C-alpha atoms as a printed R data frame, in Angstrom:
    type eleno elety resid chain resno       x       y       z
1   ATOM     1    CA   MET     A     1  -0.262  19.156   5.391
2   ATOM     2    CA   MET     A     2   1.676  24.664   5.698
3   ATOM     3    CA   ALA     A     3   2.574  28.311   5.440
4   ATOM     4    CA   SER     A     4   4.365  30.604   3.670
5   ATOM     5    CA   HIS     A     5   5.723  29.629  -0.005
6   ATOM     6    CA   ALA     A     6   7.462  31.410  -3.120
7   ATOM     7    CA   ALA     A     7   4.393  33.367  -5.018
8   ATOM     8    CA   ALA     A     8   4.758  31.673  -8.302
9   ATOM     9    CA   LEU     A     9   2.423  28.365  -9.832
10  ATOM    10    CA   PRO     A    10   3.362  26.287 -12.620
11  ATOM    11    CA   ASN     A    11   0.093  26.465 -14.533
12  ATOM    12    CA   ALA     A    12  -0.257  22.842 -14.602
13  ATOM    13    CA   SER     A    13  -1.208  22.982 -10.836
14  ATOM    14    CA   MET     A    14  -4.432  24.482 -11.435
15  ATOM    15    CA   ALA     A    15  -5.149  20.091 -11.820
16  ATOM    16    CA   VAL     A    16  -4.424  19.803  -7.995
17  ATOM    17    CA   LEU     A    17  -7.788  20.463  -6.635
18  ATOM    18    CA   ASP     A    18  -9.974  17.944  -9.538
19  ATOM    19    CA   VAL     A    19  -9.221  14.798  -7.513
20  ATOM    20    CA   ALA     A    20 -12.894  13.896  -7.081
21  ATOM    21    CA   GLU     A    21 -16.177  14.836  -8.724
22  ATOM    22    CA   SER     A    22 -18.394  12.710  -7.447
23  ATOM    23    CA   ALA     A    23 -18.979   9.606  -5.130
24  ATOM    24    CA   ALA     A    24 -19.623   7.712  -8.265
25  ATOM    25    CA   ASN     A    25 -16.244   8.875  -9.286
26  ATOM    26    CA   ARG     A    26 -14.593   7.948  -6.332
27  ATOM    27    CA   ALA     A    27 -16.021   4.277  -6.810
28  ATOM    28    CA   GLY     A    28 -14.139   3.771 -10.136
29  ATOM    29    CA   ALA     A    29 -10.941   5.317  -8.822
30  ATOM    30    CA   ASP     A    30  -7.627   4.459 -10.275
31  ATOM    31    CA   LYS     A    31  -5.386   3.230  -7.505
32  ATOM    32    CA   GLN     A    32  -2.630   3.177  -9.871
33  ATOM    33    CA   ALA     A    33  -2.948   6.775 -10.831
34  ATOM    34    CA   ILE     A    34  -3.294   8.358  -7.110
35  ATOM    35    CA   ALA     A    35   0.137   5.726  -6.512
36  ATOM    36    CA   ASP     A    36   1.635   7.835  -9.134
37  ATOM    37    CA   ALA     A    37   1.016  11.536  -7.882
38  ATOM    38    CA   PHE     A    38   1.538  10.723  -4.619
39  ATOM    39    CA   GLY     A    39   4.846   9.170  -6.002
40  ATOM    40    CA   LYS     A    40   5.917  12.094  -7.929
41  ATOM    41    CA   ALA     A    41   5.204  14.439  -4.790
42  ATOM    42    CA   ALA     A    42   7.045  12.128  -2.392
43  ATOM    43    CA   LYS     A    43  10.808  13.312  -2.847
44  ATOM    44    CA   LYS     A    44   9.051  17.134  -1.745
45  ATOM    45    CA   TYR     A    45   6.208  15.936   0.355
46  ATOM    46    CA   ASP     A    46   7.712  16.812   3.749
47  ATOM    47    CA   GLN     A    47   7.902  21.087   2.818
48  ATOM    48    CA   ALA     A    48   4.075  20.977   2.437
49  ATOM    49    CA   ALA     A    49   2.919  18.643   4.890
50  ATOM    50    CA   ALA     A    50   1.962  20.734   8.184
51  ATOM    51    CA   PHE     A    51  -1.104  20.016   7.951
52  ATOM    52    CA   GLN     A    52  -0.793  16.508   8.051
53  ATOM    53    CA   ARG     A    53   1.509  17.006  11.021
54  ATOM    54    CA   GLN     A    54  -0.739  19.034  12.424
55  ATOM    55    CA   VAL     A    55  -3.417  15.937  12.543
56  ATOM    56    CA   GLY     A    56  -1.257  13.142  13.072
57  ATOM    57    CA   HIS     A    57   0.477  14.398  16.249
58  ATOM    58    CA   HIS     A    58  -3.785  14.977  17.463
59  ATOM    59    CA   LEU     A    59  -4.143  11.252  16.281
60  ATOM    60    CA   LEU     A    60  -1.135  10.381  18.188
61  ATOM    61    CA   SER     A    61  -2.696  11.529  21.601
62  ATOM    62    CA   TYR     A    62  -5.547   9.295  21.096
63  ATOM    63    CA   LEU     A    63  -2.856   5.760  21.116
64  ATOM    64    CA   PRO     A    64  -4.051   3.790  23.596
65  ATOM    65    CA   PRO     A    65  -1.161   3.739  26.593
66  ATOM    66    CA   LEU     A    66   0.480  -0.164  25.568
67  ATOM    67    CA   HIS     A    67   3.877  -1.626  26.605
68  ATOM    68    CA   ALA     A    68   5.574  -0.074  23.981
69  ATOM    69    CA   ALA     A    69   8.127  -3.125  23.993
70  ATOM    70    CA   GLY     A    70   6.503  -5.938  21.396
71  ATOM    71    CA   SER     A    71   3.485  -4.290  20.725
72  ATOM    72    CA   LYS     A    72   3.028  -4.322  16.684
73  ATOM    73    CA   VAL     A    73   1.453  -1.344  14.884
74  ATOM    74    CA   LEU     A    74   0.534  -1.170  11.414
75  ATOM    75    CA   ASP     A    75   1.015   2.601  10.376
76  ATOM    76    CA   VAL     A    76  -1.419   2.821   7.026
77  ATOM    77    CA   GLY     A    77  -0.899   5.235   4.504
78  ATOM    78    CA   CYS     A    78   2.267   6.293   6.039
79  ATOM    79    CA   GLY     A    79   3.897   8.610   3.047
80  ATOM    80    CA   THR     A    80   7.204   9.642   4.283
81  ATOM    81    CA   GLY     A    81   7.720   7.777   7.026
82  ATOM    82    CA   TYR     A    82   6.982  10.958   9.649
83  ATOM    83    CA   PHE     A    83   4.822   9.298  12.025
84  ATOM    84    CA   SER     A    84   6.188   5.832  11.287
85  ATOM    85    CA   ALA     A    85   9.713   7.492  12.779
86  ATOM    86    CA   GLN     A    86   7.330   8.780  15.772
87  ATOM    87    CA   LEU     A    87   6.198   5.683  16.866
88  ATOM    88    CA   ALA     A    88   8.921   3.874  16.237
89  ATOM    89    CA   GLU     A    89  10.998   6.049  19.303
90  ATOM    90    CA   ARG     A    90   8.243   4.833  20.921
91  ATOM    91    CA   GLY     A    91   9.896   1.613  21.258
92  ATOM    92    CA   PHE     A    92   6.509  -0.305  19.416
93  ATOM    93    CA   GLU     A    93   7.418  -2.733  16.399
94  ATOM    94    CA   VAL     A    94   6.318  -0.712  13.325
95  ATOM    95    CA   CYS     A    95   5.007  -1.761  10.100
96  ATOM    96    CA   ALA     A    96   5.002   1.479   7.346
97  ATOM    97    CA   ALA     A    97   2.637   0.326   4.687
98  ATOM    98    CA   ASP     A    98   1.807   2.759   1.565
99  ATOM    99    CA   LEU     A    99   0.462   2.475  -1.527
100 ATOM   100    CA   SER     A   100   3.128   4.119  -3.426
101 ATOM   101    CA   ALA     A   101   6.344   2.993  -4.045
102 ATOM   102    CA   PRO     A   102   8.408   5.727  -4.007
103 ATOM   103    CA   MET     A   103   7.021   7.269  -0.675
104 ATOM   104    CA   LEU     A   104   7.918   3.781   1.028
105 ATOM   105    CA   GLU     A   105  11.694   4.960  -0.619
106 ATOM   106    CA   GLN     A   106  11.540   8.069   1.307
107 ATOM   107    CA   ALA     A   107   9.898   6.769   4.806
108 ATOM   108    CA   ALA     A   108  13.082   4.030   4.339
109 ATOM   109    CA   GLN     A   109  15.437   6.795   3.614
110 ATOM   110    CA   ARG     A   110  13.630   8.368   7.266
111 ATOM   111    CA   CYS     A   111  13.152   5.233   9.529
112 ATOM   112    CA   GLY     A   112  16.214   2.398   8.593
113 ATOM   113    CA   ASP     A   113  15.691  -0.498   9.618
114 ATOM   114    CA   ARG     A   114  13.506   0.481  12.467
115 ATOM   115    CA   VAL     A   115  10.247  -0.045  10.656
116 ATOM   116    CA   SER     A   116   9.583  -2.694   8.311
117 ATOM   117    CA   TYR     A   117   7.946  -1.842   4.793
118 ATOM   118    CA   LEU     A   118   4.771  -3.174   2.936
119 ATOM   119    CA   LEU     A   119   3.703  -1.717  -0.355
120 ATOM   120    CA   ALA     A   120   0.157  -2.122   0.061
121 ATOM   121    CA   ASP     A   121  -3.770  -1.178  -0.844
122 ATOM   122    CA   ALA     A   122  -5.184  -0.440   2.724
123 ATOM   123    CA   GLU     A   123  -8.644  -1.632   0.734
124 ATOM   124    CA   HIS     A   124  -6.503  -5.409   0.390
125 ATOM   125    CA   LEU     A   125  -4.096  -5.788   2.892
126 ATOM   126    CA   PRO     A   126  -1.362  -8.913   1.955
127 ATOM   127    CA   LEU     A   127  -1.333  -9.498   6.005
128 ATOM   128    CA   ALA     A   128  -2.737 -12.649   8.187
129 ATOM   129    CA   ASP     A   129  -5.414 -11.554  10.384
130 ATOM   130    CA   ASP     A   130  -4.701 -10.416  14.301
131 ATOM   131    CA   GLN     A   131  -1.336  -9.793  13.863
132 ATOM   132    CA   PHE     A   132  -0.804  -5.895  15.211
133 ATOM   133    CA   ASP     A   133  -1.813  -4.452  18.649
134 ATOM   134    CA   VAL     A   134  -2.910  -1.161  16.807
135 ATOM   135    CA   ALA     A   135  -3.608   0.442  13.631
136 ATOM   136    CA   PHE     A   136  -2.635   4.182  12.750
137 ATOM   137    CA   SER     A   137  -3.675   5.704   9.584
138 ATOM   138    CA   SER     A   138  -3.455   9.605   9.177
139 ATOM   139    CA   LEU     A   139  -5.531  11.344   6.046
140 ATOM   140    CA   ALA     A   140  -5.006   8.124   3.526
141 ATOM   141    CA   LEU     A   141  -8.704   6.793   3.863
142 ATOM   142    CA   GLN     A   142 -10.047   9.499   1.782
143 ATOM   143    CA   TRP     A   143  -8.544   8.063  -0.771
144 ATOM   144    CA   CYS     A   144 -10.287   4.713  -0.538
145 ATOM   145    CA   ASP     A   145 -13.685   3.652  -3.071
146 ATOM   146    CA   ASP     A   146 -15.539   2.471  -0.145
147 ATOM   147    CA   LEU     A   147 -14.661   3.886   3.428
148 ATOM   148    CA   SER     A   148 -16.276   0.917   5.012
149 ATOM   149    CA   VAL     A   149 -14.030  -1.436   2.851
150 ATOM   150    CA   PRO     A   150 -10.488  -0.315   4.719
151 ATOM   151    CA   LEU     A   151 -11.935  -0.461   7.976
152 ATOM   152    CA   ARG     A   152 -12.860  -3.597   7.802
153 ATOM   153    CA   GLU     A   153  -9.336  -4.317   6.742
154 ATOM   154    CA   LEU     A   154  -8.191  -2.692   9.747
155 ATOM   155    CA   ARG     A   155 -10.592  -4.753  12.419
156 ATOM   156    CA   ARG     A   156  -9.232  -8.166  10.416
157 ATOM   157    CA   VAL     A   157  -5.235  -7.407  11.106
158 ATOM   158    CA   VAL     A   158  -5.733  -5.905  14.641
159 ATOM   159    CA   LYS     A   159  -5.854  -8.369  17.332
160 ATOM   160    CA   PRO     A   160  -8.825  -9.156  18.748
161 ATOM   161    CA   GLY     A   161  -9.222  -5.790  22.061
162 ATOM   162    CA   GLY     A   162  -6.530  -3.976  19.928
163 ATOM   163    CA   ARG     A   163  -7.220  -0.669  18.586
164 ATOM   164    CA   ILE     A   164  -7.874   1.426  15.188
165 ATOM   165    CA   VAL     A   165  -6.567   5.277  15.290
166 ATOM   166    CA   PHE     A   166  -7.359   7.136  12.029
167 ATOM   167    CA   SER     A   167  -8.572  10.245  10.699
168 ATOM   168    CA   THR     A   168 -10.140  11.590   7.469
169 ATOM   169    CA   LEU     A   169 -11.137  14.438   5.979
170 ATOM   170    CA   ALA     A   170 -15.172  15.463   6.224
171 ATOM   171    CA   GLU     A   171 -17.725  17.420   3.924
172 ATOM   172    CA   GLY     A   172 -17.314  21.387   4.497
173 ATOM   173    CA   SER     A   173 -13.170  20.607   4.399
174 ATOM   174    CA   LEU     A   174 -11.741  23.969   1.976
175 ATOM   175    CA   GLN     A   175 -15.112  25.470   1.694
176 ATOM   176    CA   GLU     A   176 -12.926  28.749   1.357
177 ATOM   177    CA   LEU     A   177 -11.788  27.603  -1.901
178 ATOM   178    CA   VAL     A   178 -15.107  25.836  -2.793
179 ATOM   179    CA   GLN     A   179 -16.516  29.269  -2.879
180 ATOM   180    CA   ALA     A   180 -13.883  30.938  -4.221
181 ATOM   181    CA   TRP     A   181 -14.244  29.062  -7.416
182 ATOM   182    CA   GLN     A   182 -17.387  29.434  -7.594
183 ATOM   183    CA   GLN     A   183 -17.172  32.881  -8.679
184 ATOM   184    CA   VAL     A   184 -14.404  31.700 -11.000
185 ATOM   185    CA   ASP     A   185 -16.787  29.103 -12.737
186 ATOM   186    CA   GLN     A   186 -18.946  26.208 -12.735
187 ATOM   187    CA   TYR     A   187 -16.970  23.506 -12.862
188 ATOM   188    CA   GLN     A   188 -16.271  21.491  -9.399
189 ATOM   189    CA   HIS     A   189 -12.196  21.785  -8.536
190 ATOM   190    CA   VAL     A   190 -12.742  20.290  -5.134
191 ATOM   191    CA   ASN     A   191 -12.599  17.007  -3.931
192 ATOM   192    CA   ASP     A   192 -16.463  15.345  -2.692
193 ATOM   193    CA   PHE     A   193 -15.416  14.359   0.862
194 ATOM   194    CA   LEU     A   194 -17.363  11.960   3.082
195 ATOM   195    CA   SER     A   195 -20.457  13.521   5.490
196 ATOM   196    CA   GLN     A   196 -20.413  12.961   9.376
197 ATOM   197    CA   LYS     A   197 -23.443  10.674   8.757
198 ATOM   198    CA   THR     A   198 -21.131   8.565   5.628
199 ATOM   199    CA   ILE     A   199 -18.728   8.442   7.909
200 ATOM   200    CA   LYS     A   200 -20.831   7.087  10.985
201 ATOM   201    CA   LEU     A   201 -22.645   5.011   8.010
202 ATOM   202    CA   ALA     A   202 -19.245   2.965   7.033
203 ATOM   203    CA   LEU     A   203 -18.212   2.571  10.563
204 ATOM   204    CA   ALA     A   204 -21.583   0.367  11.036
205 ATOM   205    CA   GLN     A   205 -21.533  -1.075   7.615
206 ATOM   206    CA   ALA     A   206 -18.009  -2.530   9.050
207 ATOM   207    CA   GLU     A   207 -19.171  -3.359  12.217
208 ATOM   208    CA   CYS     A   208 -16.651  -0.880  14.188
209 ATOM   209    CA   GLN     A   209 -17.002  -0.050  18.038
210 ATOM   210    CA   THR     A   210 -16.097   3.373  18.053
211 ATOM   211    CA   SER     A   211 -14.399   4.393  21.534
212 ATOM   212    CA   HIS     A   212 -14.081   7.892  20.205
213 ATOM   213    CA   LEU     A   213 -15.545  10.165  17.393
214 ATOM   214    CA   GLU     A   214 -15.003  13.495  16.992
215 ATOM   215    CA   PHE     A   215 -15.398  16.269  13.883
216 ATOM   216    CA   LEU     A   216 -12.189  19.323  14.507
217 ATOM   217    CA   PRO     A   217 -12.117  22.190  12.168
218 ATOM   218    CA   ILE     A   218  -8.214  22.905  11.365
219 ATOM   219    CA   THR     A   219  -7.664  26.353  10.107
220 ATOM   220    CA   MET     A   220  -3.838  26.552   8.294
221 ATOM   221    CA   TYR     A   221  -3.558  30.359   7.050
222 ATOM   222    CA   TYR     A   222  -1.340  31.540   3.676
223 ATOM   223    CA   ASN     A   223  -0.579  35.138   1.951
224 ATOM   224    CA   ALA     A   224  -1.771  33.925  -1.383
225 ATOM   225    CA   ALA     A   225  -4.366  31.843  -2.598
226 ATOM   226    CA   VAL     A   226  -1.636  30.394  -5.155
227 ATOM   227    CA   GLU     A   227   0.205  29.560  -2.046
228 ATOM   228    CA   LEU     A   228  -2.540  26.971  -0.880
229 ATOM   229    CA   MET     A   229  -2.483  25.153  -3.929
230 ATOM   230    CA   LYS     A   230   1.403  24.605  -3.892
231 ATOM   231    CA   ASP     A   231   0.812  23.159  -0.828
232 ATOM   232    CA   LEU     A   232  -2.058  20.606  -2.082
233 ATOM   233    CA   LYS     A   233   0.387  20.140  -4.787
234 ATOM   234    CA   GLY     A   234   3.063  19.088  -2.885
235 ATOM   235    CA   ILE     A   235   1.346  16.594  -0.613
236 ATOM   236    CA   GLY     A   236   0.432  14.432  -3.649
237 ATOM   237    CA   ALA     A   237  -3.223  15.524  -3.687
238 ATOM   238    CA   THR     A   238  -3.096  15.922  -7.847
239 ATOM   239    CA   HIS     A   239  -4.627  11.887  -9.072
240 ATOM   240    CA   LEU     A   240  -7.938  13.277 -11.845
241 ATOM   241    CA   HIS     A   241 -10.853  11.412 -12.319
242 ATOM   242    CA   GLN     A   242 -12.388  11.274 -15.464
243 ATOM   243    CA   GLY     A   243 -14.463  14.179 -16.554
244 ATOM   244    CA   ARG     A   244 -12.173  16.787 -15.569
245 ATOM   245    CA   LYS     A   245 -12.827  20.218 -17.737
246 ATOM   246    CA   ALA     A   246  -9.611  20.645 -19.582
247 ATOM   247    CA   GLY     A   247  -8.436  24.234 -20.368
248 ATOM   248    CA   LEU     A   248  -8.695  25.341 -16.993
249 ATOM   249    CA   ALA     A   249  -4.815  25.946 -16.139
250 ATOM   250    CA   GLY     A   250  -4.465  29.706 -17.656
251 ATOM   251    CA   ARG     A   251  -2.916  32.267 -15.719
252 ATOM   252    CA   LYS     A   252  -6.364  34.194 -16.417
253 ATOM   253    CA   THR     A   253  -8.372  31.673 -14.331
254 ATOM   254    CA   LEU     A   254  -5.684  31.835 -11.281
255 ATOM   255    CA   LEU     A   255  -5.835  35.375 -11.398
256 ATOM   256    CA   ALA     A   256  -9.365  34.892 -10.935
257 ATOM   257    CA   LEU     A   257  -9.734  32.729  -8.121
258 ATOM   258    CA   GLU     A   258  -6.744  34.750  -5.933
259 ATOM   259    CA   ASN     A   259  -9.237  37.944  -6.376
260 ATOM   260    CA   ALA     A   260 -12.252  35.939  -5.091
261 ATOM   261    CA   TYR     A   261 -10.029  34.339  -2.562
262 ATOM   262    CA   GLU     A   262  -9.401  37.840  -1.771
263 ATOM   263    CA   ALA     A   263 -12.899  37.548   0.084
264 ATOM   264    CA   TYR     A   264 -11.408  36.169   3.261
265 ATOM   265    CA   ARG     A   265  -8.649  37.877   4.040
266 ATOM   266    CA   ASN     A   266  -8.688  37.982   7.442
267 ATOM   267    CA   GLU     A   267  -7.530  41.211  10.251
268 ATOM   268    CA   ASN     A   268  -3.865  40.082  10.088
269 ATOM   269    CA   HIS     A   269  -4.088  40.003   6.305
270 ATOM   270    CA   GLN     A   270  -4.004  36.090   5.665
271 ATOM   271    CA   LEU     A   271  -6.291  34.114   3.837
272 ATOM   272    CA   PRO     A   272  -7.483  30.810   5.707
273 ATOM   273    CA   ALA     A   273  -8.393  27.744   4.734
274 ATOM   274    CA   THR     A   274 -10.579  25.155   6.702
275 ATOM   275    CA   TYR     A   275 -10.487  21.421   7.376
276 ATOM   276    CA   GLN     A   276 -13.498  19.839   8.580
277 ATOM   277    CA   VAL     A   277 -11.071  16.810  10.381
278 ATOM   278    CA   CYS     A   278 -12.760  13.142  11.252
279 ATOM   279    CA   PHE     A   279 -11.072  11.237  14.197
280 ATOM   280    CA   GLY     A   280 -11.966   8.014  15.646
281 ATOM   281    CA   VAL     A   281 -11.091   5.081  17.934
282 ATOM   282    CA   ILE     A   282 -12.251   1.962  17.290
283 ATOM   283    CA   ILE     A   283 -12.172  -1.272  20.080
284 ATOM   284    CA   ASN     A   284 -11.341  -4.143  18.328
285 ATOM   285    CA   ASP     A   285 -13.737  -6.510  20.192
């Protein structure tokens, strides 16, 4: 999604990591609130998106060898359209879909009329069956209540014999941050990400035939913990589910977190933030 940024961070940014508290809370996610959170970040999203870029470029390598001219690609969770533009430049006919209208506005500014746009929830795509040769979705499906639901929808709109290529975050992501927070207080501040077992179960429930599935660690580096938090805020991960503990935004808490995170500073004097990323390719037979 990250490199050097100013050290100052508004106190309100402490809320950025309280994006989900449990699988039960995730099931009750308020999609409009999620859309609003990403909408507020839309104009500055690209400044904080180095991690997303790295993941998305890796995902592009899994695209099947299509004849671009006339091949239709659905970019689900397109954000500001960075990868929609990449796909359009390859000659594909691209439909960029996102839950956030401001994100789609940024995508339209980037891509213009080379791409069509769709304001939609990945769990309920307002599209006819068998429309696309490929569905591409990078780091978007973790916001869905039940991973099997958007997977079924993607299978529905992709033609038989087509491909679905996706990436999502898995359990173990941001463990340095999780452990640093545990030194500060007893509350949960970081997402519950799906385990490998749960992701595989969702694929089975959606009757997906995977030709490739891998889980890769990707580590980003920072000069200070607040830079990581600022990047997370910058990419829109600010939606809060019910149950967030109030009053955690003070500078004293920030300083305690920074001090705890110092235990992870490496020989290059940088702080790591490690994500566990799932990459999958589904054959839509």
